[in-house]
N, C-alpha and C positions, 0 to 999 in steps of 0.2 A: 033225248039221246038214249039209245038202247045200250045197257052194259052188260046183256046177255052173251055168254059165249056162243059162237058159232057151232054147228055140228063138229066141224073139221077140227076146232080148238078142242071140243070136248073129247073127240076120239084121241087125240094126242095126248091130252091130260089122263084120260083113262088108260092107254097105253103105258103111258111113264110111270103113273100109279102103281099098275100091276109088275112093271119090270122093276121097279124100285122095291116094292113088297118081297117079290119072288128072287130076285137075281142079287140086288145090292143089299139089301139089310143083312142077309144070312151071314155075309162075309166081311161087313163095314168093321165090326170091332175086331176081328183078326186081323184085317189089313192094317188098321191103326197100330194094333199091337206090335205087329212084326214089321212095321214100316215098309208095308209092301204095295207096290203100285199095282192097281187092277187091271192088267193089260187085257185079260179076257172080258172083263166088263165094258171096256173103251171099243174092242172089236165088237161087242154085241150091241152096244148104242150105235156103232157106225152100219152094223146090218140092219138096224131098225130105222136108218135114216135119221137118228138124232144128231148126228155129228155136221150135218150140213142143213140142218133145218130152215135157217132163215136165207138160205141164198137160193136164188133162181134155178130152176129145173136144169136150164139149157147149159148151165155151168156144172151140173152134177150135184146140185142141191135139191132139197125137197120143196121149196117154193114157199114155205109157210111163212105167216106173218110174225111180227115181233112178240105179240101175246102169246102165241103158240110155243116160241121158243122161251118165254118167261115161265109158262107152266110147266114145259119139260124140265127147266132147272130147277124149279120151286118142288116139283114131284120128287126129282132124284135126291135134292137136298133133305127131304123128309127121312130118307134112309141113311144117306151119308153126304156130308158136306164135302168131303173131298171128291168124291166122284163128281157131285155137281161142279164143283169148280172146275175139274178138268173138262166138262162139257161145255162150261162157259169160256174158259180160257181157250178151247180151241176154235170156239167160234169168233172170237175176237181176232185170233191168229189169222183165221179164213178171211175176216173181213178186211183186213189190211192187203191178203193178197187178191181178193175179189177187187177191191179199189185200184190197187197198183198194177196187177197183173192182167185183169180183164177189163175193167170199165176205162182206165186211162190208155191201155193198149188200143182199145176200139176207138177213143177219141182220137188217136194218133193216124188211124187209118185213113188213106185218101178216099174221097169220096167223089162221086161224079156231079153230085148236084148239092144244093143247099138244103134241099128237102131231106135228104139222106142224112145230113149232119143234125138236122132239127129232128127228125125221127130218132136218133141216137141219144140226142140231149133230152128229149121227152121221156124216153125210157129210163134213162139214168135218174131223171128228176123224179118220177113214179117210184124208184126203189129207194129213193134218199131225197125226199121232199126239202128244199131248202129252209122252210120254216122249222122243221123238226131236228134237222141237222146243220146248225148255222156254223158250226166250227169246221164241219167238213168242207161245207160250201166256200167258206173264206179260204181254208187251205188249198182247196183244189185251185179255185180261181186265182188266188193271190200268190201262190207259190209254186204247186207242181205244174202249173201250165205257163210258167214264166220261164224263159231261156236261162239257162245254168243252174236251175234248181239242185240244190244239195240235199240228197235224201237223209243228211244226218242228223236233222232237225224234226224227225218224224215223232219223236215221242210224246211231246207237249201236244201236239195235234191228236194223236191218237187217245190220249187221255182225255182230251175235252170231247172227243166223239163218244167215248164211252160214257162220259158225265152227261151228254146230251141225251144218249138212250136212256139212261137210269133216269134221269130228270122227266124226260116224256112218259116213261111207264110209270113213275110215280103220280104224275098228274093226272094219267088215265085211270088209276084205281079210285 
C-alpha cells in the first residue's frame, strides 16, 4: 500500500502551510486576545477554495479527497486552532447541506429508467462508500428514505458520521 501523498495533496498542503504562515499566524494572538472572529481569513480561505474542499465540483466544491481536507485543517491549525476549527465546522455544516440538499434531492427526482437510478446510486456510493460511512448508510436507508421521516433526530447520526470520518482517517495514518 502506498502512503505517499499525491501531487494534488502536496499542493494543497503547501498552499495551506503558506497561507497559515503568511496570513493566519500573524494575527492569531491578537484575534484570541481581542476575542475577534477572523472574517477576512474565512473570506480568503473561501477564495482559495478551502471552504468547499471535500465537495464535488458540480456543486461548487473543489472535488478534493478527505486526505487533502485533513491536510488543510492540520496546516491551518499549526498557526491557529480557532481558524482551523472554523474551516472544519464549515465543512461539516456543508456536508449536511450536501447530503440533505443535493444527494437526497437528486435521489427523489423522477427517472426514466432503472439505469438512471442505478447511475445516481453508484455516484453517491463512490462519494460516500458504505464501508467507510456505515452510520450514513444506516441513517439514509433506515430513516431518511422512509415515509414520515422526522428531521429532528439528525444530531446523533451527524455525530456518528463525523466519528466515522475521524476513525477512518486515524486508521489511514
